[in-house]
Residue, then its C-alpha position, 0 to 999 in steps of 0.5 A: m500500500g502507499s504512504t498515508k499521513h494524518f493531519t488535524r486541520a480545518p477544511w479551509r486549511l486543506a490547501l495549506a496542508l496540500c502545499l506542505g505535502l508537496a514540499l515533503l514529496a519534493g524532498s522525500g527521494g521517492m515516496a511509494l504511490a498508493q493505488g486506491g483502497v480505503i482511506s479516512y478523514g484526515s488522510s493524505v495519500t499519493g497516487s499514480l495514473t498509468a496507461n493500464a490504470p487510468f483511474v484510481i478508486y478510493s473508498f471511505g466511511a461517512n456518517a449522515g451530516d458529515l461535511i467532507s472536503l476533498v482536495i487533489a493536486g497534480l504532481t506532474p506537469d500534465m496532471q489535471p485531476t478530476a474527482n467523482l464522488l459516488g454515494a453509498d448506492q454507487r450513484q454519482i452525486a458530485i463531480s469536480a474538475g477545478d478549484p475556484f480558490s486556486g486561480g484556475s491553474g487546473r493542477m488542483v481540484r476541490l470537492n465539498h459535499i454534505i453527506l445525507q446517508t451513512g455508508t461507504y462512499s467512493i472517490i474516482v480520480n482521473n486525469a482530464n488530459n487522459t495521460p499518466g500522472d501523479f497526484l496528492l489527495l487530501l480528505d477531511g470531514r467533520p459533522v455539521s454543527l450549526s453555529t447559528t440559525l438564520a431567520q427571515n429579515a433578521p441579519q446576524m453578526v458573526n465573529l471570526p477569530p484567527n485560526v478557527v474552524p469555519v462557522l456553519a449557519g443554516f436556513e430553511a428553504l421556502p416552498n413557494a418563494n425565492q430567498t436572497l442570502n447576503i454576506g458582508t464585512d466592514t472589518a478593514g483588512f479582512a476578507f472572508l471565504a464562503r460556501v453554500y450547500d443546498p438541501q441535497g448537500s451539494l455545493i452550489a456556490g463558493m466565494a473567495g478573494e482578498a478583496l471580497r467585501g460582500v456577496s448576494l446569492t438567490v436560491g429557489p423554492g424547495s424544502g429542507q435546509y441550506v447550510v452556509e460555511i464562512g471562514s477567514a481568508s487569512t489565518n492571522v486576521q480576525g474579522t466580523v461578518q454580517i449574514g442575513i436571509g430574506a424572501g425575494g430581496s436583499v436584507v443586508a447591504p454590506a459596505a463597499t458593495a457596488t450597485p450593478a448597472a441596469t441591463p436591458t430586459s431580454s426578449v426571452c427568458r435566459a438563465t445565467g450560471s452563478l458558477n459552473v453549473n451542470v446541465r442534466t438529463g432531468p430535474g435532480t442530481d441523480y440524473p447524469a450531467f451531459g453539459t456545463l453552463s459556465t459562470g456568467t454564460s446564459l442559455n434560453v429557458v423553455g420550461r420548468n418543473n411543477d415547483s420551479s426548482w429546476y428549469v428546462v434549457d435549450y442546450n445546443g438544440r437538446q433539452g437540459w435541466v439546471s437547478n434554480s438554486v445556481v442560476l439567475l433568470d432574466g427576461p419574461c420568465s413568469a409564464l414558463p410552461f410545465v415540462t414533465a420530467p423523465p423517469p429518474p435513473a434506477t439504482p444500478t444492480p452490482l455485478p457479481t464478482s469472482t472469489p478472491s482466489g480467482p479473477t475479479v471483475d468490476f464493470r460500471s458506467t454512468v448509465g441509469d438502469g431502465m433509462t432512455y436517452p437522446a441519441g448522442t448522449c455520452f456515457t463513461f464505462y469503467w472496468t477493473v479486472t485482476n487475474v485474467r488472461e485477456v480483456f475486451f471492451d466493445g469487441v476491442g482488446v484493452a488493458g486490464s483496467g481502464q475506462q472509455e466514453k461512448c456516445p451511441t446513436s441507437s439502443r445497444s449493449y456495451v460488453l466487457r469480455i474477459v478470458r480467464n487464465d483457465g480459458v473460460v470466457q465471461e461476458y458482462a453487458i450494460p444496456v443503453g436505451i436510446t430514444p427512437 
């Protein structure tokens, strides 16, 4: 197994610990590289992607209500890591290919999520460049313990001493109304960091910067609790932050926040990303994503679901869904038609594996069982095998473990065929349904 180190640190200090880890690696004279396995909170592991193993899978135990913080840094020049978080049911619940707090270098990826169900979770590490490379992974987690609960139109002052764990504040979603979250500071020389999580535990906004003085974020109607994580951008600076929530409008006017100039009214309803937004096949994070609405860019809105928590957008001529909580609407959006959602993806049935003494096979994909998709939808197929003679994916010989992306135009099955050391052939098929 690889080298594992343990740190005691707040989630906001992961980047600092990462830099220290890189420095230790530079002077270690060659550290063993871990190739997957079980990790735990407070762990740091190094890993390597190769042509025969283009992805690495780690697993960890988590309890409902844990706030996890994952940081991965590329150790080689062409390593641009990506991270997929799979839930206890092996569905993808979060994906990240960048870090908004690292200046967009691409060499570092950050993923934060609130765990909703106790169980074993998995992290799939890949390289966006599809080339071999080394990486350093840091995982941390702690139970969500709210420091304060926000009430409508009742802003609160939060003191942030230096070198402390970030404060967590919560507020309830409204079933039939938008809400505006406002965060600001008047402390000279002080800047804050903020993250906002929706009731499904997904990170929907992250704000940071040495000049950050005040921010506003509109969240849509729904049910459940939003969580706001607030910390100091500097470890040795103390400051005070004002935070408030109001239905449909601003309740806090932080000092030094400029009023944006008025923009012309659009003739069509448009949705603009407040950060990099996943465009999904249906209204929920359990539906697979097939595109991205980048920060500040817009798409035409053509419909909504029954409670307006998700909007239907025109994504290059294809119907996509984006969450109300991470986009801003502009134009005539009050009379959008209702659109019936496609059936939710079914829970995939784990494929049987061989006994430990013989060959082992793990064949997965991002395809939902029983789902049908438009022609050209792309899916990723992953496989890990051991103790076999030959491996074929879709009729072509491949390395022992790997992954491929396929974009079928008609219904079909993708088959992983293995030839055991005793000559026995075994096949594993994943069907993909395409809308006629």
